[in-house]
C-alpha positions, 0 to 999 in steps of 0.5 A: 500500500502506498504511503501518503506523501508529505506536503512539500516543504515551503521555500524560505521566501514563502515563509518570510514575506520580506524575503519573497518581495526581495526575491521578486524584486531581484528577478524583475530587475534581472528581466528588465536588464535582459530586455535591454541586452538580449538583442530581440526586436520586441513588437510594440506597434498597434494598429486599428486597421485589421489585417485581411486574413484570419488564422484562428478565432476563439472565445471563452466565458468571462465569468465562471464559477470556480469551486467556492472562490469569491465571484467578486474576483471574477467580476473584478477580473473583467476590469483587469482584462479591459485594462490589459487589452488596451496594450495588446489589441491590434498589436502587429508582429512583423517578421523577426519581431518577438511578442512579450506579454509582460513588456507590453502590459507592464506591471498591474497596479492599483494606480492604473485601475487594476482590481483584486482578481484571482491569481494562482500562486504556490499551489493556491488560488488567492486574491491579487492586484490584476489577477485574472489577466492570464485569461488573455495570455491563455487566449493568445497561446491557443491562437499562436499554436494554430500558426507557424509562430514560434513560442520561445517562453511559456510557463504552465501552472504546476497544479490544477486548482478547480475541477472542470466546469465548461472547459473547452480547451485541453487541460494544460494548454494555457500560459501563466503570467507573473510580471515580469519574469514569468512571461509569455513570448513568441517570435515571428520567424516567418515572412508573414506579418501577424496581428492580434485582435482581442476584445470583450463582449458582455459575456465573453473574451474573444480573439483572433490571430490575423495575417497579411497573406493567407497561410498555406497550412492549417493547424489542428490541436488535440489532446492525448493520454489524459488521465488522473493519477493517484500517488498516496493521497495526492492526485495528479493530472496528466496529458499530452498536447499534440499538433497536426499540420495540414497542407490546405491545397492537398489536404495531406498531413505535413507533420504531427508532433507532441508540443507538451507533456503536462503533469500537474498536482490536483487541488481537488478530488477528481470524480475518477482516476485511471492509475494508482501509483505507489511511491516505491 
C-alpha cells in the first residue's frame, strides 16, 4: 500500500514575506536588464486597421464559477482584462519581431485601475492586484499554436486548482503570467506579418490571430493520454498536447508532433482516476 506523501516543504521566501518581495524584486530587475541586452526586436506597434486574413478565432466565458472562490474576483477580473487589452489589441508582429506579454502590459497596479482578481500562486488560488489577466495570455497561446509562430517562453501552472466546469480547451494548454519574469513570448520567424485582435463582449473574451497573406497550412490541436493519477493521497493530472499540420491545397498531413507533456498536482478530488501509483 502506498504511503501518503508529505506536503512539500515551503521555500524560505514563502515563509518570510520580506524575503519573497526581495526575491521578486531581484528577478524583475534581472528581466528588465535582459530586455535591454538580449538583442530581440520586441513588437510594440498597434494598429486599428485589421489585417485581411484570419488564422484562428476563439472565445471563452468571462465569468465562471470556480469551486467556492469569491465571484467578486471574477467580476473584478473583467476590469483587469479591459485594462490589459488596451496594450495588446491590434498589436502587429512583423517578421523577426518577438511578442512579450509582460513588456507590453507592464506591471498591474492599483494606480492604473487594476482590481483584486484571482491569481494562482504556490499551489493556491488567492486574491491579487490584476489577477485574472492570464485569461488573455491563455487566449493568445491557443491562437499562436494554430500558426507557424514560434513560442520561445511559456510557463504552465504546476497544479490544477478547480475541477472542470465548461472547459473547452485541453487541460494544460494555457500560459501563466507573473510580471515580469514569468512571461509569455513568441517570435515571428516567418515572412508573414501577424496581428492580434482581442476584445470583450458582455459575456465573453474573444480573439483572433490575423495575417497579411493567407497561410498555406492549417493547424489542428488535440489532446492525448489524459488521465488522473493517484500517488498516496495526492492526485495528479496528466496529458499530452499534440499538433497536426495540414497542407490546405492537398489536404495531406505535413507533420504531427507532441508540443507538451503536462503533469500537474490536483487541488481537488477528481470524480475518477485511471492509475494508482505507489511511491516505491
